[in-house]
C-alpha positions in Angstrom: 13.0 -40.9 0.4 16.6 -40.0 -0.6 15.3 -38.4 -3.8 12.7 -36.4 -1.9 15.4 -35.1 0.6 17.7 -34.3 -2.3 15.0 -32.2 -4.0 14.1 -30.4 -0.8 17.7 -29.6 -0.2 18.0 -28.2 -3.8 15.0 -26.1 -3.3 16.3 -24.7 0.0 19.7 -23.9 -1.7 17.9 -22.1 -4.5 15.6 -20.2 -2.2 18.6 -19.1 0.0 20.3 -17.9 -3.1 17.3 -15.9 -4.3 16.9 -14.4 -0.8 20.5 -13.2 -1.0 19.9 -11.8 -4.4 16.8 -9.9 -3.1 19.0 -8.3 -0.5 21.8 -7.5 -3.0 19.5 -5.9 -5.5 18.4 -3.6 -2.7 22.0 -2.9 -1.6 22.7 -1.5 -5.1 20.7 1.6 -4.2 22.0 2.0 -0.7 23.9 5.2 -1.4 21.3 6.8 -3.6 20.0 10.0 -1.9 16.7 11.4 -3.2 15.0 14.5 -1.9 12.6 12.3 0.1 15.6 10.6 1.7 17.2 13.9 2.6 13.9 14.8 4.3 13.9 11.6 6.4 17.5 12.1 7.4 16.6 15.7 8.5 13.7 14.4 10.6 16.0 11.7 12.1 18.6 14.4 13.1 15.9 16.7 14.5 14.5 14.0 16.7 17.8 13.0 18.3 16.2 9.9 19.9 13.0 9.4 21.8 13.1 12.7 23.8 12.5 14.5 20.5 9.1 12.9 20.0 7.6 15.7 22.0 8.6 18.2 19.3 6.8 18.9 16.0 8.9 17.2 13.4 7.9 16.7 9.8 4.4 16.1 8.6 4.1 12.3 9.2 2.2 10.8 12.1 3.9 9.8 15.4 4.3 6.0 14.7 6.6 6.8 11.8 8.7 9.1 14.0 8.9 6.3 16.6 10.8 4.2 14.1 13.2 7.1 13.2 13.8 7.9 16.8 14.6 4.2 17.6 17.2 4.1 14.9 19.3 6.6 17.0 20.2 3.8 19.4 21.6 1.6 16.6 25.1 2.0 15.2 25.8 3.1 11.6 25.1 5.9 9.2 21.5 7.3 9.2 20.8 6.7 5.6 21.9 3.0 5.8 19.8 2.4 9.0 16.7 4.1 7.5 16.9 2.1 4.3 17.5 -1.2 6.1 14.4 -0.5 8.1 12.3 -0.1 4.9 13.8 -3.4 3.7 12.5 -5.1 6.9 9.0 -4.1 5.9 9.7 -5.4 2.4 10.3 -8.8 4.1 7.0 -8.4 6.0 5.3 -7.7 2.7 6.7 -10.9 1.2 5.6 -12.8 4.3 2.0 -11.7 4.0 2.0 -12.3 0.3 3.0 -15.9 1.0 0.3 -16.3 3.7 -2.5 -14.8 1.6 -1.7 -16.9 -1.5 -1.4 -20.0 0.7 -5.0 -19.6 1.7 -5.9 -20.0 -2.0 -3.3 -22.6 -2.9 -2.4 -25.1 -0.1 1.2 -26.3 -0.2 4.3 -24.2 -0.7 5.1 -24.1 -4.4 2.7 -21.4 -5.6 2.8 -19.3 -2.4 6.6 -19.4 -2.6 6.5 -18.3 -6.2 4.2 -15.4 -5.4 6.5 -14.3 -2.5 9.5 -14.4 -4.8 7.7 -12.2 -7.4 6.8 -9.8 -4.6 10.4 -9.7 -3.4 11.7 -8.8 -6.8 8.8 -6.6 -8.0 10.5 -3.5 -9.5 8.5 -0.9 -7.7 8.9 -2.6 -4.4 12.6 -2.8 -4.8 13.0 0.7 -6.1 10.7 2.2 -3.5 12.6 1.1 -0.5 16.2 1.1 -1.8 16.7 3.7 -4.6 13.7 5.9 -3.8 14.3 5.6 -0.1 10.5 5.8 0.6 8.6 4.0 3.3 5.6 2.7 1.4 6.4 -0.9 2.4 5.3 0.0 5.9 1.7 0.8 5.2 1.6 -1.6 2.2 2.8 -4.6 4.2 0.4 -3.8 7.1 -2.5 -3.3 4.7 -1.7 -6.7 3.2 -1.6 -8.2 6.7 -5.0 -6.7 7.4 -6.4 -8.3 4.3 -4.8 -11.7 5.3 -6.5 -11.7 8.7 -9.8 -10.6 7.2 -9.7 -13.5 4.8 -9.0 -15.8 7.7 -12.0 -14.5 9.6 -9.8 -12.8 12.3 -11.8 -9.6 12.1 -10.3 -7.7 15.0 -6.8 -8.4 13.9 -7.7 -7.5 10.3 -9.1 -4.1 11.2 -6.3 -3.5 13.7 -3.6 -3.9 11.1 -5.5 -1.7 8.7 -5.6 0.9 11.4 -1.9 0.7 12.1 -1.3 1.1 8.4 -3.4 4.2 8.4 -1.6 5.6 11.4 1.7 5.3 9.5 0.5 6.8 6.2 -2.9 8.2 5.0 -2.7 6.3 1.7 -3.8 3.2 3.6 -7.3 4.6 3.4 -7.4 3.1 -0.1 -8.2 -0.2 1.5 -10.9 1.1 3.8 -13.7 0.9 1.3 -13.3 -2.9 1.5 -14.0 -2.6 5.2 -17.1 -0.6 4.5 -18.2 -3.2 1.9 -17.8 -6.1 4.4 -19.6 -4.3 7.2 -22.6 -3.4 4.9 -22.7 -7.0 3.6 -22.9 -8.4 7.1 -19.5 -10.1 6.6 -17.7 -8.0 9.2 -19.0 -6.9 12.6 -19.6 -3.2 12.7 -18.1 -2.8 16.2 -14.7 -3.9 14.9 -14.5 -0.5 13.3 -14.2 1.0 16.8 -10.6 -0.2 16.6 -9.9 2.6 14.0 -10.3 5.7 16.1 -9.2 4.0 19.3 -6.2 2.4 17.8 -5.1 5.6 16.1 -5.3 7.5 19.4 -3.4 4.8 21.3 -0.6 4.8 18.7 -0.2 8.6 19.1 -0.3 8.4 22.9 3.4 8.0 23.6 4.2 11.2 21.6 1.4 13.0 23.5 2.8 11.9 26.8 6.2 13.2 25.8 4.7 16.7 25.2 3.5 16.8 21.6 0.7 19.2 21.1 -2.6 17.2 20.8 -4.3 19.5 18.3 -1.2 19.6 16.1 -0.6 15.9 16.1 -4.2 14.7 15.7 -4.6 17.0 12.6 -1.3 15.9 11.0 -3.3 14.5 8.0 -5.4 17.7 7.5 -5.1 19.0 3.9 -3.4 22.2 4.9 -0.7 20.2 6.7 0.0 18.1 3.6 1.3 20.3 0.9 0.7 17.8 -1.9 -3.1 18.1 -1.3 -3.1 21.8 -2.1 -0.7 22.7 -4.9 -1.4 20.4 -7.8 -3.9 17.9 -9.2 -1.2 15.3 -9.9 2.4 14.6 -9.1 3.2 12.4 -12.1 0.6 9.8 -11.0 -0.8 7.7 -13.9 -4.4 8.8 -13.1 -7.4 10.6 -14.5 -5.9 14.1 -14.0 -3.2 13.4 -16.6 -5.8 14.0 -19.3 -7.1 17.3 -17.9 -5.6 20.8 -18.0 -5.5 22.7 -14.7 -5.5 26.3 -15.6 -7.0 28.5 -12.9 -9.6 26.0 -11.8 -7.5 24.0 -9.3 -9.8 24.4 -6.4 -13.0 23.5 -8.4 -11.4 20.5 -10.0 -10.0 19.2 -6.6 -13.5 19.4 -5.1 -15.0 17.6 -8.0 -12.3 15.0 -7.8 -13.1 14.3 -4.1 -16.8 14.0 -4.9 -16.3 11.9 -8.0 -14.2 9.5 -6.0 -16.8 9.2 -3.3 -19.5 8.6 -5.9 -17.6 5.8 -7.6 -16.6 4.1 -4.4 -20.1 4.2 -2.9 -21.7 3.3 -6.2 -19.4 0.2 -6.5 -20.2 -0.9 -2.9 -24.0 -0.4 -3.6 -23.7 -2.5 -6.8 -22.1 -5.3 -4.9 -24.6 -5.2 -2.0 -27.7 -4.7 -4.1 -26.6 -7.4 -6.5 -26.1 -9.8 -3.6 -22.6 -10.8 -4.8 -21.0 -13.6 -2.9 -18.1 -12.2 -0.8 -15.8 -15.2 -0.9 -12.0 -15.0 -0.8 -11.4 -14.4 -4.6 -14.0 -11.7 -4.7 -12.7 -10.0 -1.6 -9.2 -10.0 -3.0 -10.6 -8.7 -6.3 -12.5 -5.9 -4.6 -9.4 -4.9 -2.6 -7.4 -4.7 -5.9 -10.2 -2.6 -7.5 -10.3 -0.1 -4.7 -6.4 0.1 -4.6 -6.5 1.1 -8.3 -9.7 3.1 -8.3 -9.1 5.5 -5.4 -5.7 6.9 -6.4 -6.8 6.8 -10.1 -9.6 9.4 -9.5 -8.3 11.3 -6.4 -6.5 14.6 -7.1 -3.1 15.3 -5.5 -1.7 11.8 -6.0 2.0 11.0 -6.3 3.3 8.3 -8.6 4.1 6.0 -5.7 0.5 6.1 -4.3 -0.2 3.1 -6.6 2.0 1.0 -4.4 -0.9 -0.9 -2.9 -2.2 -1.5 -6.4 1.2 -2.8 -7.4 1.3 -5.5 -4.7 -2.4 -6.4 -4.6 -2.6 -7.1 -8.3 0.1 -9.7 -7.8 -2.0 -11.4 -5.2 -5.0 -11.0 -7.5 -3.3 -12.9 -10.3 -2.7 -15.8 -7.9 -6.4 -15.8 -6.9 -7.6 -15.3 -10.5 -4.9 -16.7 -12.9 -6.8 -15.5 -15.9 -6.0 -11.9 -14.8 -2.2 -12.6 -15.0 -1.7 -9.6 -17.3 -3.3 -7.1 -14.8 -0.2 -6.8 -12.6 1.9 -6.3 -15.7 -0.3 -3.3 -16.8 -0.2 -1.8 -13.3 3.5 -2.4 -12.9 4.4 -0.9 -16.2 2.3 2.2 -15.6 3.6 2.6 -12.0 7.2 1.9 -12.7 7.5 4.1 -15.7 5.9 7.0 -13.8 8.8 6.9 -11.3 11.3 8.0 -14.0 10.9 11.8 -13.8 11.5 11.7 -10.0 14.4 9.2 -10.1 16.1 11.0 -12.9 15.1 14.5 -12.0 18.3 15.9 -13.6 16.9 14.6 -16.9 13.4 15.7 -16.2 13.2 17.3 -19.6 14.3 14.2 -21.3 12.3 11.6 -23.4 10.2 10.0 -20.7 7.0 8.1 -21.5 3.9 10.3 -22.0 1.9 10.2 -18.8 -1.3 9.8 -20.8 0.0 6.5 -22.2 0.7 5.3 -18.6 -2.7 6.5 -17.5 -4.3 4.4 -20.3 -2.5 1.3 -19.1 -3.7 1.9 -15.5 -7.3 2.6 -16.8 -7.2 -0.7 -18.7 -6.2 -2.6 -15.5 -9.0 -0.9 -13.6 -11.6 -1.8 -16.2 -10.5 -5.4 -16.5 -10.4 -5.9 -12.7 -13.7 -4.1 -12.2 -15.3 -6.3 -14.9 -14.0 -9.4 -13.2 -15.4 -8.2 -9.9 -18.9 -7.7 -11.3 -19.3 -10.5 -13.7 -18.3 -13.6 -11.9 -20.7 -15.9 -10.0 -23.3 -14.3 -7.7 -25.1 -15.8 -4.7 -28.6 -15.3 -3.3 -27.0 -13.5 -0.3 -23.5 -12.4 0.6 -21.5 -15.1 2.1 -20.0 -13.8 5.4 -16.4 -14.2 6.4 -15.9 -16.8 9.1 -17.1 -15.4 12.5 -14.9 -16.3 15.4 -15.4 -15.4 19.1 -14.1 -11.9 19.9 
């Protein structure tokens, strides 16, 4: 008994030390101010608290602005408060990583190891601290949605995916999984009613404070999001790194949207028609495939839009240990694509050729897709546990 207690105490001390280090490694970038961070500080200043929510500020949806407005009532410099908020969602990301992996590996050793990997994952650390971006918000909520779906808590799963979407449109990368589960009979179709209703409810406080409904509810429209209209890629390690743009931007964008829809629907059809068993490992694998596939073929992607792929492939490696190298491929491609933005003053320097990074991401996509389609199949899809609504 004494030996057992001694080991537990040692583990607790080590975990506490690692938790402190996870905070310290984020503190290193607390005074880094990127163009994105300047934008968030400008929005924070324009809001001036909750009364400012009735004004048109920025091009993010209302839930994101609620967080910025709430920070006005806390002491401290704006940049520190904003970055600390992103770090809180890093913690939520780590928490859901632990919970998802614990579904596959009971006990605490492997889930704790997975959580530690997530806490120190380079793109996760850089995104919230140095980059000053908020991808941990929609990333952690998407991971939470996946966790509840795996547990059979369907309403909670769809609700968290909806909240993620309300924060950032990139959460749509996980929505093909919802479509797959509904078509396979593993998810009640009526749970999808949460998506439009939940989105409207989350915007309601801003609308009540005077925000224009037409303007707010179309905040994700392409003409309101500049990145959707001016380039095929913003240093993302995706398909468009291989293609010249020339004067065919509009045509290539349209083809890119159609090609994405064809691939996503084709993959869903293959899984349904092939009667693949939708057990936990396959659901996690499908989620990882969609998280890589969609930003890989969509035009207008930024380098950090592979954030969900970064985190889901870590979870994937825990569910399918033979794919341990997939998160390494994705992390290398994703992390190295950050360099031109992080070191913009050296933008003309010797950065890694984007076509090499795209090849790494393509390799991860092909390997993960192969694992999804070649493992054991069942006579009919196995539904997620159904619990009373």
